[in-house]
PDB file of N, CA, C and O in Angstrom:
ATOM      1  N   MET A   1      12.015  -5.168  -5.015  1.00  0.00           N
ATOM      2  CA  MET A   1      11.064  -5.674  -4.033  1.00  0.00           C
ATOM      3  C   MET A   1       9.687  -5.759  -4.657  1.00  0.00           C
ATOM      4  O   MET A   1       9.394  -5.135  -5.677  1.00  0.00           O
ATOM      5  N   GLN A   2       8.881  -6.527  -4.027  1.00  0.00           N
ATOM      6  CA  GLN A   2       7.516  -6.679  -4.495  1.00  0.00           C
ATOM      7  C   GLN A   2       6.617  -5.675  -3.796  1.00  0.00           C
ATOM      8  O   GLN A   2       6.908  -5.229  -2.686  1.00  0.00           O
ATOM      9  N   ILE A   3       5.532  -5.328  -4.451  1.00  0.00           N
ATOM     10  CA  ILE A   3       4.659  -4.281  -3.939  1.00  0.00           C
ATOM     11  C   ILE A   3       4.141  -4.587  -2.539  1.00  0.00           C
ATOM     12  O   ILE A   3       4.017  -3.677  -1.720  1.00  0.00           O
ATOM     13  N   GLU A   4       3.835  -5.851  -2.248  1.00  0.00           N
ATOM     14  CA  GLU A   4       3.296  -6.168  -0.916  1.00  0.00           C
ATOM     15  C   GLU A   4       4.318  -5.877   0.182  1.00  0.00           C
ATOM     16  O   GLU A   4       3.953  -5.431   1.269  1.00  0.00           O
ATOM     17  N   ILE A   5       5.578  -6.126  -0.097  1.00  0.00           N
ATOM     18  CA  ILE A   5       6.631  -5.860   0.879  1.00  0.00           C
ATOM     19  C   ILE A   5       6.825  -4.359   1.042  1.00  0.00           C
ATOM     20  O   ILE A   5       6.924  -3.852   2.159  1.00  0.00           O
ATOM     21  N   LEU A   6       6.879  -3.654  -0.081  1.00  0.00           N
ATOM     22  CA  LEU A   6       7.079  -2.205  -0.023  1.00  0.00           C
ATOM     23  C   LEU A   6       5.912  -1.500   0.652  1.00  0.00           C
ATOM     24  O   LEU A   6       6.119  -0.592   1.457  1.00  0.00           O
ATOM     25  N   LEU A   7       4.695  -1.906   0.336  1.00  0.00           N
ATOM     26  CA  LEU A   7       3.522  -1.277   0.941  1.00  0.00           C
ATOM     27  C   LEU A   7       3.563  -1.416   2.457  1.00  0.00           C
ATOM     28  O   LEU A   7       3.384  -0.435   3.179  1.00  0.00           O
ATOM     29  N   LYS A   8       3.792  -2.607   2.930  1.00  0.00           N
ATOM     30  CA  LYS A   8       3.825  -2.846   4.374  1.00  0.00           C
ATOM     31  C   LYS A   8       4.990  -2.108   5.024  1.00  0.00           C
ATOM     32  O   LYS A   8       4.834  -1.522   6.096  1.00  0.00           O
ATOM     33  N   GLN A   9       6.145  -2.134   4.386  1.00  0.00           N
ATOM     34  CA  GLN A   9       7.331  -1.464   4.918  1.00  0.00           C
ATOM     35  C   GLN A   9       7.100   0.046   5.034  1.00  0.00           C
ATOM     36  O   GLN A   9       7.384   0.643   6.073  1.00  0.00           O
ATOM     37  N   ILE A  10       6.595   0.645   3.985  1.00  0.00           N
ATOM     38  CA  ILE A  10       6.350   2.092   4.004  1.00  0.00           C
ATOM     39  C   ILE A  10       5.288   2.430   5.040  1.00  0.00           C
ATOM     40  O   ILE A  10       5.442   3.389   5.797  1.00  0.00           O
ATOM     41  N   ARG A  11       4.221   1.657   5.077  1.00  0.00           N
ATOM     42  CA  ARG A  11       3.142   1.902   6.042  1.00  0.00           C
ATOM     43  C   ARG A  11       3.669   1.840   7.472  1.00  0.00           C
ATOM     44  O   ARG A  11       3.342   2.693   8.297  1.00  0.00           O
ATOM     45  N   GLN A  12       4.483   0.830   7.762  1.00  0.00           N
ATOM     46  CA  GLN A  12       5.021   0.688   9.121  1.00  0.00           C
ATOM     47  C   GLN A  12       6.038   1.782   9.441  1.00  0.00           C
ATOM     48  O   GLN A  12       6.070   2.280  10.566  1.00  0.00           O
ATOM     49  N   GLU A  13       6.866   2.161   8.471  1.00  0.00           N
ATOM     50  CA  GLU A  13       7.835   3.234   8.699  1.00  0.00           C
ATOM     51  C   GLU A  13       7.132   4.549   9.025  1.00  0.00           C
ATOM     52  O   GLU A  13       7.629   5.346   9.820  1.00  0.00           O
ATOM     53  N   LYS A  14       5.989   4.766   8.413  1.00  0.00           N
ATOM     54  CA  LYS A  14       5.226   5.990   8.654  1.00  0.00           C
ATOM     55  C   LYS A  14       4.278   5.851   9.844  1.00  0.00           C
ATOM     56  O   LYS A  14       3.532   6.773  10.174  1.00  0.00           O
ATOM     57  N   LYS A  15       4.324   4.681  10.481  1.00  0.00           N
ATOM     58  CA  LYS A  15       3.504   4.403  11.664  1.00  0.00           C
ATOM     59  C   LYS A  15       2.011   4.610  11.381  1.00  0.00           C
ATOM     60  O   LYS A  15       1.286   5.242  12.151  1.00  0.00           O
ATOM     61  N   VAL A  16       1.588   4.049  10.241  1.00  0.00           N
ATOM     62  CA  VAL A  16       0.187   4.119   9.829  1.00  0.00           C
ATOM     63  C   VAL A  16      -0.417   2.730   9.979  1.00  0.00           C
ATOM     64  O   VAL A  16       0.093   1.757   9.423  1.00  0.00           O
ATOM     65  N   THR A  17      -1.498   2.647  10.729  1.00  0.00           N
ATOM     66  CA  THR A  17      -2.174   1.354  10.901  1.00  0.00           C
ATOM     67  C   THR A  17      -2.979   1.030   9.653  1.00  0.00           C
ATOM     68  O   THR A  17      -3.234   1.894   8.813  1.00  0.00           O
ATOM     69  N   LEU A  18      -3.373  -0.232   9.550  1.00  0.00           N
ATOM     70  CA  LEU A  18      -4.227  -0.633   8.437  1.00  0.00           C
ATOM     71  C   LEU A  18      -5.527   0.167   8.443  1.00  0.00           C
ATOM     72  O   LEU A  18      -6.011   0.589   7.393  1.00  0.00           O
ATOM     73  N   THR A  19      -6.081   0.368   9.627  1.00  0.00           N
ATOM     74  CA  THR A  19      -7.339   1.112   9.745  1.00  0.00           C
ATOM     75  C   THR A  19      -7.171   2.551   9.294  1.00  0.00           C
ATOM     76  O   THR A  19      -8.016   3.087   8.578  1.00  0.00           O
ATOM     77  N   LYS A  20      -6.086   3.173   9.711  1.00  0.00           N
ATOM     78  CA  LYS A  20      -5.841   4.564   9.331  1.00  0.00           C
ATOM     79  C   LYS A  20      -5.618   4.671   7.823  1.00  0.00           C
ATOM     80  O   LYS A  20      -6.125   5.595   7.187  1.00  0.00           O
ATOM     81  N   LEU A  21      -4.871   3.740   7.252  1.00  0.00           N
ATOM     82  CA  LEU A  21      -4.643   3.750   5.811  1.00  0.00           C
ATOM     83  C   LEU A  21      -5.952   3.533   5.062  1.00  0.00           C
ATOM     84  O   LEU A  21      -6.189   4.151   4.024  1.00  0.00           O
ATOM     85  N   SER A  22      -6.782   2.675   5.580  1.00  0.00           N
ATOM     86  CA  SER A  22      -8.090   2.439   4.985  1.00  0.00           C
ATOM     87  C   SER A  22      -8.938   3.708   5.007  1.00  0.00           C
ATOM     88  O   SER A  22      -9.560   4.069   4.007  1.00  0.00           O
ATOM     89  N   ASP A  23      -8.956   4.371   6.140  1.00  0.00           N
ATOM     90  CA  ASP A  23      -9.727   5.612   6.266  1.00  0.00           C
ATOM     91  C   ASP A  23      -9.229   6.689   5.298  1.00  0.00           C
ATOM     92  O   ASP A  23     -10.022   7.393   4.672  1.00  0.00           O
ATOM     93  N   ARG A  24      -7.911   6.804   5.188  1.00  0.00           N
ATOM     94  CA  ARG A  24      -7.321   7.832   4.327  1.00  0.00           C
ATOM     95  C   ARG A  24      -7.495   7.530   2.839  1.00  0.00           C
ATOM     96  O   ARG A  24      -7.641   8.444   2.028  1.00  0.00           O
ATOM     97  N   SER A  25      -7.479   6.245   2.488  1.00  0.00           N
ATOM     98  CA  SER A  25      -7.470   5.873   1.071  1.00  0.00           C
ATOM     99  C   SER A  25      -8.839   5.482   0.525  1.00  0.00           C
ATOM    100  O   SER A  25      -9.082   5.565  -0.679  1.00  0.00           O
ATOM    101  N   GLY A  26      -9.727   5.057   1.410  1.00  0.00           N
ATOM    102  CA  GLY A  26     -11.012   4.558   0.938  1.00  0.00           C
ATOM    103  C   GLY A  26     -10.949   3.116   0.473  1.00  0.00           C
ATOM    104  O   GLY A  26     -11.903   2.607  -0.115  1.00  0.00           O
ATOM    105  N   VAL A  27      -9.830   2.458   0.734  1.00  0.00           N
ATOM    106  CA  VAL A  27      -9.648   1.042   0.395  1.00  0.00           C
ATOM    107  C   VAL A  27      -9.876   0.252   1.679  1.00  0.00           C
ATOM    108  O   VAL A  27      -9.358   0.625   2.732  1.00  0.00           O
ATOM    109  N   SER A  28     -10.640  -0.828   1.608  1.00  0.00           N
ATOM    110  CA  SER A  28     -10.987  -1.566   2.824  1.00  0.00           C
ATOM    111  C   SER A  28      -9.745  -2.169   3.488  1.00  0.00           C
ATOM    112  O   SER A  28      -8.744  -2.468   2.838  1.00  0.00           O
ATOM    113  N   VAL A  29      -9.853  -2.333   4.794  1.00  0.00           N
ATOM    114  CA  VAL A  29      -8.768  -2.948   5.574  1.00  0.00           C
ATOM    115  C   VAL A  29      -8.461  -4.338   5.029  1.00  0.00           C
ATOM    116  O   VAL A  29      -7.296  -4.709   4.883  1.00  0.00           O
ATOM    117  N   SER A  30      -9.498  -5.101   4.729  1.00  0.00           N
ATOM    118  CA  SER A  30      -9.282  -6.475   4.246  1.00  0.00           C
ATOM    119  C   SER A  30      -8.566  -6.475   2.897  1.00  0.00           C
ATOM    120  O   SER A  30      -7.735  -7.346   2.638  1.00  0.00           O
ATOM    121  N   HIS A  31      -8.879  -5.516   2.047  1.00  0.00           N
ATOM    122  CA  HIS A  31      -8.219  -5.451   0.734  1.00  0.00           C
ATOM    123  C   HIS A  31      -6.741  -5.084   0.901  1.00  0.00           C
ATOM    124  O   HIS A  31      -5.876  -5.672   0.251  1.00  0.00           O
ATOM    125  N   ILE A  32      -6.455  -4.119   1.765  1.00  0.00           N
ATOM    126  CA  ILE A  32      -5.056  -3.743   2.017  1.00  0.00           C
ATOM    127  C   ILE A  32      -4.298  -4.929   2.610  1.00  0.00           C
ATOM    128  O   ILE A  32      -3.169  -5.214   2.213  1.00  0.00           O
ATOM    129  N   SER A  33      -4.919  -5.605   3.549  1.00  0.00           N
ATOM    130  CA  SER A  33      -4.298  -6.771   4.165  1.00  0.00           C
ATOM    131  C   SER A  33      -4.032  -7.858   3.118  1.00  0.00           C
ATOM    132  O   SER A  33      -2.972  -8.484   3.126  1.00  0.00           O
ATOM    133  N   ASP A  34      -4.987  -8.078   2.227  1.00  0.00           N
ATOM    134  CA  ASP A  34      -4.796  -9.072   1.163  1.00  0.00           C
ATOM    135  C   ASP A  34      -3.629  -8.688   0.249  1.00  0.00           C
ATOM    136  O   ASP A  34      -2.885  -9.557  -0.205  1.00  0.00           O
ATOM    137  N   ILE A  35      -3.470  -7.403  -0.018  1.00  0.00           N
ATOM    138  CA  ILE A  35      -2.335  -6.944  -0.838  1.00  0.00           C
ATOM    139  C   ILE A  35      -1.029  -7.190  -0.099  1.00  0.00           C
ATOM    140  O   ILE A  35      -0.080  -7.731  -0.667  1.00  0.00           O
ATOM    141  N   GLU A  36      -0.982  -6.786   1.183  1.00  0.00           N
ATOM    142  CA  GLU A  36       0.248  -6.955   1.963  1.00  0.00           C
ATOM    143  C   GLU A  36       0.615  -8.418   2.163  1.00  0.00           C
ATOM    144  O   GLU A  36       1.791  -8.740   2.330  1.00  0.00           O
ATOM    145  N   ASN A  37      -0.361  -9.299   2.150  1.00  0.00           N
ATOM    146  CA  ASN A  37      -0.094 -10.729   2.323  1.00  0.00           C
ATOM    147  C   ASN A  37      -0.006 -11.480   1.005  1.00  0.00           C
ATOM    148  O   ASN A  37      -0.003 -12.710   0.976  1.00  0.00           O
ATOM    149  N   ASN A  38       0.065 -10.718  -0.094  1.00  0.00           N
ATOM    150  CA  ASN A  38       0.260 -11.263  -1.435  1.00  0.00           C
ATOM    151  C   ASN A  38      -0.884 -12.160  -1.898  1.00  0.00           C
ATOM    152  O   ASN A  38      -0.670 -13.100  -2.664  1.00  0.00           O
ATOM    153  N   TYR A  39      -2.098 -11.867  -1.434  1.00  0.00           N
ATOM    154  CA  TYR A  39      -3.268 -12.598  -1.918  1.00  0.00           C
ATOM    155  C   TYR A  39      -3.899 -11.897  -3.104  1.00  0.00           C
ATOM    156  O   TYR A  39      -4.572 -12.525  -3.921  1.00  0.00           O
ATOM    157  N   LYS A  40      -3.680 -10.587  -3.198  1.00  0.00           N
ATOM    158  CA  LYS A  40      -4.237  -9.792  -4.298  1.00  0.00           C
ATOM    159  C   LYS A  40      -3.188  -8.795  -4.774  1.00  0.00           C
ATOM    160  O   LYS A  40      -2.335  -8.345  -4.009  1.00  0.00           O
ATOM    161  N   MET A  41      -3.277  -8.464  -6.066  1.00  0.00           N
ATOM    162  CA  MET A  41      -2.477  -7.384  -6.629  1.00  0.00           C
ATOM    163  C   MET A  41      -3.381  -6.166  -6.727  1.00  0.00           C
ATOM    164  O   MET A  41      -4.522  -6.285  -7.175  1.00  0.00           O
ATOM    165  N   PRO A  42      -2.904  -5.009  -6.322  1.00  0.00           N
ATOM    166  CA  PRO A  42      -3.753  -3.822  -6.395  1.00  0.00           C
ATOM    167  C   PRO A  42      -3.910  -3.338  -7.835  1.00  0.00           C
ATOM    168  O   PRO A  42      -2.979  -3.417  -8.637  1.00  0.00           O
ATOM    169  N   SER A  43      -5.081  -2.847  -8.141  1.00  0.00           N
ATOM    170  CA  SER A  43      -5.282  -2.203  -9.447  1.00  0.00           C
ATOM    171  C   SER A  43      -4.512  -0.890  -9.436  1.00  0.00           C
ATOM    172  O   SER A  43      -4.026  -0.454  -8.392  1.00  0.00           O
ATOM    173  N   LEU A  44      -4.405  -0.273 -10.586  1.00  0.00           N
ATOM    174  CA  LEU A  44      -3.723   1.020 -10.672  1.00  0.00           C
ATOM    175  C   LEU A  44      -4.442   2.045  -9.807  1.00  0.00           C
ATOM    176  O   LEU A  44      -3.795   2.826  -9.110  1.00  0.00           O
ATOM    177  N   LEU A  45      -5.762   2.054  -9.841  1.00  0.00           N
ATOM    178  CA  LEU A  45      -6.534   3.004  -9.042  1.00  0.00           C
ATOM    179  C   LEU A  45      -6.283   2.808  -7.549  1.00  0.00           C
ATOM    180  O   LEU A  45      -6.103   3.783  -6.819  1.00  0.00           O
ATOM    181  N   VAL A  46      -6.270   1.577  -7.098  1.00  0.00           N
ATOM    182  CA  VAL A  46      -6.003   1.292  -5.681  1.00  0.00           C
ATOM    183  C   VAL A  46      -4.579   1.712  -5.328  1.00  0.00           C
ATOM    184  O   VAL A  46      -4.348   2.277  -4.259  1.00  0.00           O
ATOM    185  N   SER A  47      -3.641   1.444  -6.201  1.00  0.00           N
ATOM    186  CA  SER A  47      -2.251   1.852  -5.953  1.00  0.00           C
ATOM    187  C   SER A  47      -2.140   3.365  -5.803  1.00  0.00           C
ATOM    188  O   SER A  47      -1.426   3.856  -4.929  1.00  0.00           O
ATOM    189  N   VAL A  48      -2.845   4.098  -6.652  1.00  0.00           N
ATOM    190  CA  VAL A  48      -2.839   5.563  -6.576  1.00  0.00           C
ATOM    191  C   VAL A  48      -3.433   6.023  -5.255  1.00  0.00           C
ATOM    192  O   VAL A  48      -2.886   6.915  -4.607  1.00  0.00           O
ATOM    193  N   LYS A  49      -4.539   5.429  -4.851  1.00  0.00           N
ATOM    194  CA  LYS A  49      -5.188   5.795  -3.587  1.00  0.00           C
ATOM    195  C   LYS A  49      -4.270   5.527  -2.397  1.00  0.00           C
ATOM    196  O   LYS A  49      -4.166   6.353  -1.490  1.00  0.00           O
ATOM    197  N   LEU A  50      -3.612   4.384  -2.401  1.00  0.00           N
ATOM    198  CA  LEU A  50      -2.724   4.033  -1.289  1.00  0.00           C
ATOM    199  C   LEU A  50      -1.511   4.958  -1.253  1.00  0.00           C
ATOM    200  O   LEU A  50      -1.113   5.418  -0.183  1.00  0.00           O
ATOM    201  N   ALA A  51      -0.930   5.229  -2.403  1.00  0.00           N
ATOM    202  CA  ALA A  51       0.229   6.127  -2.462  1.00  0.00           C
ATOM    203  C   ALA A  51      -0.151   7.517  -1.962  1.00  0.00           C
ATOM    204  O   ALA A  51       0.583   8.123  -1.181  1.00  0.00           O
ATOM    205  N   LYS A  52      -1.286   8.013  -2.409  1.00  0.00           N
ATOM    206  CA  LYS A  52      -1.734   9.337  -1.977  1.00  0.00           C
ATOM    207  C   LYS A  52      -1.964   9.355  -0.469  1.00  0.00           C
ATOM    208  O   LYS A  52      -1.583  10.312   0.205  1.00  0.00           O
ATOM    209  N   ALA A  53      -2.584   8.304   0.063  1.00  0.00           N
ATOM    210  CA  ALA A  53      -2.865   8.227   1.498  1.00  0.00           C
ATOM    211  C   ALA A  53      -1.583   8.143   2.323  1.00  0.00           C
ATOM    212  O   ALA A  53      -1.549   8.596   3.467  1.00  0.00           O
ATOM    213  N   LEU A  54      -0.534   7.566   1.748  1.00  0.00           N
ATOM    214  CA  LEU A  54       0.751   7.463   2.439  1.00  0.00           C
ATOM    215  C   LEU A  54       1.658   8.657   2.148  1.00  0.00           C
ATOM    216  O   LEU A  54       2.769   8.741   2.671  1.00  0.00           O
ATOM    217  N   ASP A  55       1.181   9.577   1.313  1.00  0.00           N
ATOM    218  CA  ASP A  55       1.932  10.766   0.935  1.00  0.00           C
ATOM    219  C   ASP A  55       3.260  10.403   0.276  1.00  0.00           C
ATOM    220  O   ASP A  55       4.314  10.930   0.630  1.00  0.00           O
ATOM    221  N   ILE A  56       3.182   9.486  -0.694  1.00  0.00           N
ATOM    222  CA  ILE A  56       4.351   9.072  -1.458  1.00  0.00           C
ATOM    223  C   ILE A  56       3.984   9.090  -2.938  1.00  0.00           C
ATOM    224  O   ILE A  56       2.806   9.126  -3.296  1.00  0.00           O
ATOM    225  N   GLU A  57       4.990   9.064  -3.780  1.00  0.00           N
ATOM    226  CA  GLU A  57       4.773   8.922  -5.214  1.00  0.00           C
ATOM    227  C   GLU A  57       4.428   7.457  -5.491  1.00  0.00           C
ATOM    228  O   GLU A  57       4.945   6.561  -4.824  1.00  0.00           O
ATOM    229  N   ILE A  58       3.579   7.219  -6.447  1.00  0.00           N
ATOM    230  CA  ILE A  58       3.183   5.844  -6.771  1.00  0.00           C
ATOM    231  C   ILE A  58       4.391   4.986  -7.159  1.00  0.00           C
ATOM    232  O   ILE A  58       4.389   3.774  -6.941  1.00  0.00           O
ATOM    233  N   THR A  59       5.408   5.609  -7.726  1.00  0.00           N
ATOM    234  CA  THR A  59       6.598   4.852  -8.121  1.00  0.00           C
ATOM    235  C   THR A  59       7.301   4.210  -6.930  1.00  0.00           C
ATOM    236  O   THR A  59       8.026   3.228  -7.090  1.00  0.00           O
ATOM    237  N   GLU A  60       7.087   4.761  -5.735  1.00  0.00           N
ATOM    238  CA  GLU A  60       7.688   4.171  -4.531  1.00  0.00           C
ATOM    239  C   GLU A  60       7.152   2.757  -4.279  1.00  0.00           C
ATOM    240  O   GLU A  60       7.845   1.920  -3.702  1.00  0.00           O
ATOM    241  N   LEU A  61       5.921   2.499  -4.712  1.00  0.00           N
ATOM    242  CA  LEU A  61       5.325   1.174  -4.515  1.00  0.00           C
ATOM    243  C   LEU A  61       5.800   0.157  -5.551  1.00  0.00           C
ATOM    244  O   LEU A  61       5.625  -1.049  -5.380  1.00  0.00           O
ATOM    245  N   TYR A  62       6.396   0.657  -6.614  1.00  0.00           N
ATOM    246  CA  TYR A  62       6.789  -0.229  -7.707  1.00  0.00           C
ATOM    247  C   TYR A  62       8.281  -0.204  -7.969  1.00  0.00           C
ATOM    248  O   TYR A  62       8.712  -0.432  -9.099  1.00  0.00           O
ATOM    249  N   LYS A  63       9.072   0.068  -6.954  1.00  0.00           N
ATOM    250  CA  LYS A  63      10.519   0.035  -7.112  1.00  0.00           C
ATOM    251  C   LYS A  63      10.947  -1.400  -7.387  1.00  0.00           C
ATOM    252  O   LYS A  63      10.433  -2.349  -6.796  1.00  0.00           O
ATOM    253  N   VAL A  64      11.886  -1.528  -8.285  1.00  0.00           N
ATOM    254  CA  VAL A  64      12.396  -2.853  -8.643  1.00  0.00           C
ATOM    255  C   VAL A  64      13.818  -2.954  -8.128  1.00  0.00           C
ATOM    256  O   VAL A  64      14.651  -2.088  -8.400  1.00  0.00           O
ATOM    257  N   THR A  65      14.090  -4.005  -7.390  1.00  0.00           N
ATOM    258  CA  THR A  65      15.467  -4.259  -6.963  1.00  0.00           C
ATOM    259  C   THR A  65      15.873  -5.626  -7.485  1.00  0.00           C
ATOM    260  O   THR A  65      15.104  -6.584  -7.406  1.00  0.00           O
ATOM    261  N   TRP A  66      17.041  -5.710  -8.000  1.00  0.00           N
ATOM    262  CA  TRP A  66      17.509  -6.964  -8.575  1.00  0.00           C
ATOM    263  C   TRP A  66      18.537  -7.594  -7.695  1.00  0.00           C
ATOM    264  O   TRP A  66      19.052  -8.665  -8.015  1.00  0.00           O
TER     265      TRP A  66
END
């Protein structure tokens, strides 16, 4: 899967709103939304912040399925 799909899926499974994820991670709502809508790729630092805010390992955001 692609990171935008996994990010949104994990966020929704954990019942975390964009605003709450933004507050927890320090990443703006618009930036998270752009990532989830495949307009931007997150930097490594942003990925770490989002993973930490979602209480997951960063590798969860980069799972590859063939």
